[in-house]
C-alpha positions as CSV (number, residue, x, y, z in Angstrom):
1,M,57.9,96.3,128.0
2,H,57.0,94.5,131.2
3,F,59.5,91.4,130.1
4,M,62.2,93.7,129.9
5,A,61.8,95.6,133.0
6,A,61.6,92.2,134.6
7,L,64.8,91.1,132.9
8,C,66.6,94.2,134.0
9,A,65.6,94.2,137.5
10,L,66.9,90.0,137.4
11,E,70.3,91.5,135.8
12,V,70.7,94.1,138.6
13,S,70.1,91.3,141.2
14,E,71.8,88.4,139.6
15,G,75.4,90.4,140.0
16,G,78.3,89.2,137.2
17,A,77.2,85.5,136.5
18,G,73.5,87.2,136.0
19,R,74.6,90.1,134.0
20,I,77.0,87.5,131.5
21,D,74.0,85.4,131.0
22,A,71.9,88.6,130.3
23,V,74.5,89.6,127.5
24,K,74.2,86.1,126.2
25,F,70.4,86.5,126.1
26,H,70.3,89.8,124.6
27,R,72.8,88.8,121.9
28,L,70.1,86.2,120.9
29,V,67.3,88.6,120.8
30,Q,69.4,90.9,118.2
31,R,70.3,87.9,116.3
32,R,66.5,87.2,116.2
33,S,65.5,90.5,115.5
34,R,67.8,91.1,112.6
35,Y,67.4,87.9,111.3
36,Q,63.3,88.9,111.6
37,M,64.3,92.5,109.6
38,L,66.4,90.7,106.8
39,V,63.1,88.5,106.3
40,L,60.9,91.8,106.2
41,V,63.5,93.7,103.6
42,A,63.5,90.6,101.3
43,G,60.1,90.7,101.3
44,L,59.6,94.7,100.6
45,D,62.2,94.0,98.0
46,R,60.4,91.3,96.3
47,E,57.1,92.9,96.3
48,G,58.5,96.2,95.0
49,A,57.4,98.3,98.1
50,F,60.5,100.9,97.8
51,A,60.2,101.3,94.0
52,E,56.3,102.1,94.6
53,R,57.5,105.1,97.1
54,G,59.9,106.3,94.4
55,T,63.3,105.1,95.7
56,R,65.5,102.0,95.4
57,T,65.4,99.6,98.2
58,A,68.5,100.2,99.6
59,D,67.9,103.8,99.8
60,G,64.4,103.2,101.4
61,V,65.9,101.1,104.0
62,A,68.9,103.5,104.8
63,D,66.1,106.2,105.4
64,L,63.8,104.1,107.2
65,L,66.5,102.9,109.6
66,G,68.3,106.0,109.8
67,L,71.4,103.6,108.4
68,S,74.3,105.1,105.9
69,Q,73.8,104.4,102.6
70,R,76.5,101.8,102.5
71,D,75.0,100.2,105.4
72,G,71.8,100.1,103.6
73,R,73.3,98.5,100.9
74,R,74.9,95.9,103.1
75,L,71.6,95.0,104.4
76,V,69.9,94.3,101.5
77,S,72.6,92.3,100.1
78,V,72.5,90.4,102.9
79,A,68.7,89.8,102.7
80,A,69.4,89.2,98.8
81,S,71.8,86.1,99.4
82,V,70.0,84.5,102.0
83,F,66.6,85.1,100.6
84,P,66.9,85.3,97.0
85,T,63.9,86.0,94.5
86,S,63.5,85.3,90.7
87,L,62.8,87.8,88.0
88,A,59.2,87.2,88.6
89,G,59.6,87.6,92.3
90,E,59.5,84.1,93.3
91,P,61.4,82.8,96.5
92,L,64.1,80.8,95.3
93,E,66.9,78.5,97.5
94,P,69.6,80.7,99.2
95,K,72.9,80.7,97.4
96,L,74.4,80.5,100.9
97,P,72.5,77.7,102.0
98,A,74.6,76.5,105.0
99,T,75.0,80.3,106.1
100,A,71.5,80.9,105.6
101,M,71.1,78.1,108.1
102,A,73.0,79.3,110.5
103,L,71.5,82.6,110.5
104,G,68.1,81.0,110.8
105,A,69.2,79.4,114.0
106,F,70.7,82.8,115.6
107,E,74.1,81.4,115.8
108,I,76.0,83.9,113.6
109,D,75.3,87.6,112.9
110,Q,74.9,89.6,109.3
111,A,78.4,90.9,109.5
112,H,79.7,86.9,109.5
113,V,77.3,86.7,106.1
114,E,78.9,89.7,104.6
115,V,82.5,88.2,105.0
116,I,80.9,84.8,103.5
117,D,79.3,86.6,100.6
118,R,82.5,88.6,100.0
119,V,84.8,85.6,99.9
120,L,82.5,83.3,97.6
121,N,82.0,86.0,95.2
122,S,85.5,86.5,94.5
123,D,87.2,85.9,91.3
124,A,89.3,83.2,92.8
125,A,86.3,81.6,94.5
126,G,84.9,81.2,90.7
127,R,87.9,79.7,89.7
128,I,87.3,76.4,91.8
129,D,85.2,73.3,91.6
130,P,81.6,73.7,92.2
131,V,81.8,70.7,94.4
132,D,84.8,72.4,96.3
133,W,83.0,75.8,96.2
134,A,80.2,74.3,98.2
135,S,82.1,72.4,100.5
136,L,84.2,75.6,101.3
137,E,80.5,77.5,102.2
138,V,79.5,75.1,104.8
139,Q,83.1,75.0,106.6
140,L,83.1,78.8,106.6
141,A,79.5,78.4,108.2
142,D,80.8,76.1,110.6
143,L,83.8,78.9,111.6
144,A,81.4,81.6,111.6
145,R,79.6,79.8,114.7
146,L,83.0,80.0,116.3
147,H,84.9,83.1,115.3
148,G,84.3,86.5,114.9
149,P,84.0,88.4,111.5
150,D,87.7,89.6,111.6
151,S,89.0,85.9,112.1
152,L,86.9,84.4,110.0
153,A,87.5,86.7,107.2
154,R,91.1,85.7,107.7
155,Q,90.8,82.1,107.8
156,A,88.3,82.2,104.8
157,W,90.9,83.9,102.4
158,G,93.6,81.4,103.5
159,L,91.2,78.2,103.2
160,L,90.3,80.0,99.6
161,E,94.1,80.1,98.8
162,L,94.6,76.6,99.3
163,L,92.2,75.7,96.8
164,D,93.2,78.1,94.5
165,Q,97.0,77.1,94.7
166,D,97.4,78.0,90.8
167,G,95.7,81.3,90.5
168,A,94.8,82.8,87.6
169,P,95.5,81.5,84.2
170,P,99.1,83.2,82.7
171,G,98.4,86.7,81.6
172,E,95.2,87.0,84.0
173,D,97.0,87.4,87.2
174,D,97.9,90.8,85.5
175,P,94.4,93.2,86.0
176,Q,92.6,93.9,83.1
177,V,89.8,96.4,84.6
178,N,91.1,99.5,85.9
179,E,90.2,100.6,89.7
180,L,90.8,103.6,91.5
181,H,89.2,104.6,94.7
182,L,88.9,107.9,96.1
183,A,88.3,108.3,99.7
184,K,88.5,111.6,101.7
185,S,89.7,111.4,105.4
186,R,87.2,111.1,108.0
187,H,89.1,113.8,110.2
188,G,88.8,116.4,107.2
189,V,92.5,116.5,106.0
190,G,93.1,115.0,102.4
191,G,92.3,111.6,101.6
192,K,93.3,108.3,100.2
193,I,93.9,106.6,97.0
194,K,94.1,102.9,96.2
195,G,93.3,100.6,93.3
196,Q,94.6,98.4,90.7
197,L,96.1,99.3,86.7
198,D,96.2,97.2,84.0
199,S,99.9,96.8,82.5
200,A,99.4,99.8,80.0
201,T,97.7,102.2,82.5
202,Y,100.5,101.4,85.0
203,E,103.1,102.3,82.5
204,T,101.3,105.6,81.3
205,V,100.9,106.6,85.2
206,A,104.4,105.5,86.3
207,R,106.1,107.2,82.9
208,A,104.2,110.3,84.0
209,I,105.1,110.2,87.6
210,G,108.9,109.7,86.7
211,A,108.8,112.2,84.0
212,I,108.3,114.9,87.2
213,L,109.4,113.0,90.0
214,K,111.8,115.4,92.0
215,P,115.3,114.2,93.0
216,A,115.5,112.5,96.7
217,A,118.9,114.9,97.3
218,D,116.1,118.0,96.1
219,E,113.7,117.6,99.4
220,N,113.8,115.9,102.7
221,K,110.8,113.5,101.3
222,S,110.4,109.8,100.8
223,L,109.7,108.6,97.8
224,G,106.0,108.0,98.2
225,Q,105.7,111.9,99.5
226,R,107.5,112.8,96.1
227,Q,105.5,110.4,93.8
228,A,102.0,111.8,95.6
229,D,103.6,115.2,94.9
230,A,104.3,114.6,91.2
231,L,100.7,113.0,90.6
232,G,99.1,116.3,92.1
233,E,101.8,118.3,90.1
234,I,100.3,116.5,86.9
235,C,96.7,116.8,88.0
236,A,97.5,120.7,88.5
237,H,98.5,121.0,84.8
238,T,95.8,119.2,83.2
239,L,93.6,121.6,85.2
240,D,95.5,124.6,84.5
241,E,95.3,124.0,80.7
242,G,91.5,123.5,80.3
243,R,92.3,119.8,78.8
244,L,89.4,118.3,80.8
245,P,85.4,118.5,79.8
246,T,82.9,120.6,81.8
247,Q,81.6,119.2,84.6
248,G,78.5,120.6,86.3
249,G,78.1,123.2,83.8
250,E,81.8,124.4,84.1
251,R,85.5,123.3,83.7
252,P,86.9,121.2,86.5
253,H,88.9,123.4,89.2
254,V,89.9,123.6,92.8
255,A,87.7,125.5,94.8
256,I,88.5,127.1,98.1
257,T,86.2,128.6,100.6
258,M,86.9,131.3,103.3
259,G,85.9,134.7,104.6
260,L,87.0,137.6,102.4
261,E,88.5,139.5,105.3
262,A,90.7,136.1,106.3
263,L,92.1,136.0,102.8
264,K,93.3,139.8,102.8
265,A,94.8,139.2,106.5
266,G,96.6,135.7,105.1
267,L,96.2,134.4,108.6
268,R,93.9,131.6,108.4
269,G,93.1,128.5,106.5
270,A,90.5,127.4,104.3
271,S,87.9,124.8,103.3
272,L,87.9,122.7,100.0
273,E,84.9,121.7,98.1
274,L,85.7,118.1,98.5
275,G,86.4,118.3,101.9
276,G,90.0,118.7,104.1
277,H,91.0,122.0,105.3
278,I,94.3,123.6,104.4
279,G,96.6,126.1,106.3
280,P,97.3,129.6,105.3
281,G,100.6,129.1,103.8
282,E,98.9,126.9,100.6
283,V,96.0,129.3,101.0
284,R,98.5,132.2,99.9
285,R,100.3,130.0,97.4
286,L,97.1,129.0,95.4
287,S,95.9,132.8,95.6
288,C,98.9,134.0,93.8
289,D,97.1,132.3,90.3
290,A,93.5,132.3,91.2
291,Q,90.3,133.5,90.0
292,I,88.4,135.2,92.8
293,T,84.4,135.1,92.9
294,P,82.9,136.9,95.8
295,I,79.3,135.8,97.1
296,V,77.9,138.2,99.5
297,L,76.2,135.9,102.4
298,G,73.4,136.8,105.0
299,A,73.4,136.2,108.7
300,Q,72.8,132.6,108.2
301,S,75.3,132.1,105.5
302,E,73.0,131.6,102.8
303,P,74.5,133.4,99.4
304,L,72.4,136.7,98.6
305,D,72.6,139.0,95.4
306,V,73.5,136.3,92.7
307,G,71.6,135.1,90.1
308,R,68.4,136.3,87.5
309,E,65.4,135.4,85.9
310,K,66.6,132.0,83.9
311,R,65.2,128.5,83.6
312,C,68.6,126.9,84.0
313,A,71.0,128.2,87.2
314,T,73.9,130.2,86.0
315,S,77.0,129.2,86.5
316,A,77.5,131.9,89.3
317,Q,74.3,130.5,90.6
318,R,75.6,127.1,90.7
319,R,78.7,127.8,92.6
320,A,76.6,129.8,95.0
321,V,74.3,126.9,95.7
322,A,77.9,124.6,96.1
323,V,79.4,127.1,99.0
324,R,75.7,127.3,100.7
325,D,75.0,123.6,100.6
326,G,78.7,121.8,100.2
327,G,77.4,119.1,97.9
328,C,74.2,116.8,98.1
329,A,72.3,118.7,100.6
330,H,69.9,115.5,101.8
331,P,71.0,114.5,105.0
332,G,73.3,111.9,105.2
333,C,74.4,111.8,101.9
334,D,78.3,113.3,101.4
335,R,78.4,113.5,97.5
336,P,80.5,116.7,96.3
337,P,79.4,119.4,93.9
338,S,80.7,117.8,91.1
339,S,78.3,115.1,91.4
340,C,75.3,117.1,91.6
341,E,72.5,118.8,89.8
342,V,70.7,122.0,90.9
343,H,66.9,121.5,91.6
344,H,64.2,124.0,91.8
345,I,62.2,123.4,94.9
346,V,59.2,124.9,92.9
347,H,59.4,123.5,89.8
348,W,59.9,126.3,87.0
349,V,56.7,125.3,85.1
350,H,55.0,125.4,88.3
351,Q,56.5,129.3,88.4
352,G,59.0,128.1,90.3
353,E,61.8,131.2,89.9
354,T,65.4,130.3,89.6
355,K,66.7,132.0,92.3
356,L,68.8,130.7,95.5
357,H,65.9,130.8,97.8
358,N,64.4,128.2,95.1
359,L,67.4,126.1,94.4
360,V,69.0,123.2,96.0
361,M,72.0,120.9,95.4
362,L,71.2,117.2,94.9
363,C,73.0,114.1,93.8
364,W,71.6,111.9,91.0
365,T,70.3,109.8,93.4
366,H,68.6,111.9,95.7
367,H,67.3,114.6,92.7
368,R,65.7,111.5,91.2
369,M,64.0,110.3,94.7
370,V,62.8,113.9,95.2
371,H,61.0,113.8,91.9
372,Q,59.5,110.4,92.1
373,S,58.7,110.0,96.0
374,D,56.9,111.9,98.7
375,W,60.1,113.5,100.2
376,E,59.2,117.5,100.1
377,V,62.1,120.1,100.2
378,R,61.9,123.8,101.5
379,M,63.6,126.6,102.5
380,R,64.2,127.6,106.0
381,D,66.4,130.3,107.4
382,G,68.1,130.2,104.0
383,L,69.1,126.8,104.4
384,P,67.1,123.4,102.4
385,E,65.8,121.0,105.1
386,F,63.7,117.8,103.8
387,I,60.5,116.6,105.0
388,P,60.4,112.7,104.9
389,P,57.4,110.9,103.8
390,K,55.1,109.5,106.7
391,W,56.0,106.1,105.7
392,I,59.4,106.7,107.0
393,D,58.3,109.0,110.0
394,Y,54.8,109.3,110.8
395,S,55.8,112.8,112.4
396,Q,57.5,114.2,109.5
397,V,60.2,115.9,111.5
398,P,62.3,117.8,108.8
399,R,65.9,116.9,108.6
400,R,68.6,118.8,107.4
401,R,72.4,117.9,106.4
402,P,74.7,118.9,109.7
403,R,76.8,122.0,109.0
404,N,80.2,121.4,109.7
405,S,81.9,123.6,112.0
406,V,85.2,123.4,109.7
407,W,83.2,124.4,106.6
408,K,81.2,127.2,108.4
409,P,82.3,130.6,106.9
410,S,82.9,133.7,108.7
411,G,82.0,137.3,107.8
412,N,80.0,138.4,105.3
413,A,81.7,137.3,102.1
414,L,82.7,134.3,100.9
415,S,85.5,133.9,97.7
416,R,85.6,130.5,96.0
417,I,89.3,130.5,94.3
418,R,89.7,128.6,91.5
419,R,93.1,127.1,90.5
């Protein structure tokens, strides 16, 4: 602490040149610290320290450091690349030796390692000669010393393309594994879809969209907009006809949350179960043909008067918990209600009641973690909060998922509208 105070004083006294040198010094300190962090994470993973505490390494690291689950997985992945171990837990040679050397010399950052690891684990990298692969790894480590992660990525993919000029063998360039990724918008309005389809699946999807696609003359919309509308209409028909299997104990449906008075007045928009917000016009359209389930709320927006004595939560109770928790209630988790289970805070075998004050919605990962680790769940003011184990936070300050103002209902009633 005294050293850092002296450094700060020096930065002020030295002016611009001194501050530039100080920035470089702090970068070096950060790289040393991050490298040591990777060493520690790799060691904890090798020893099974997180497994002993009832959680996966990536989840434990995310909770311990206050990271998102995605960043936790990235950190653990880099640690495994730089400090791999055998199934017996014995250290192995790094699979990216030149990259590990540059990282250990504090010449590159974790972000550089992520780029190199992603490029060299691609399908294209798997097609090149092993000698070329090793040479490319050395070359990328050298480039990482001189360029930022974004520039490194562009150059890395370019170099790999030169080594893989023939590409995939005939017939393999058409993706044989279907991939589809759904990502809700960070701004609460809709989301994005991206992916790749094999020939048969693409033909099926394209024909289905083409069959319902509106002519360009009928609407002042682009082809992309009309195709998106067609896909949404196809999915809506499928949900309406009840062809899909049950999900979380009931058939899939589009769920809207809003105040009952607002619904009657038709003046406000509403929140969707998977995130996002729609305007009053869209609410009126959906409510023309919908099932409305009233759920009475208390002053803190906690559902009341739903449920009865039973070991498993009823469909009504599950809907009420979904309205209250908005998906997995664990802090930092954004899994929607369709990917969650209802957990008894006090287990049913220990005389826990199947009532709303004893139920919380958790995704499969956090449900397992709560049962196997030292995390505790309790209700406060009608809402769930989580107490971390001491190895994460010695003071065990309770944590609660933030209540998004867009989602917070008004009035004393909610209506969930099922398409």
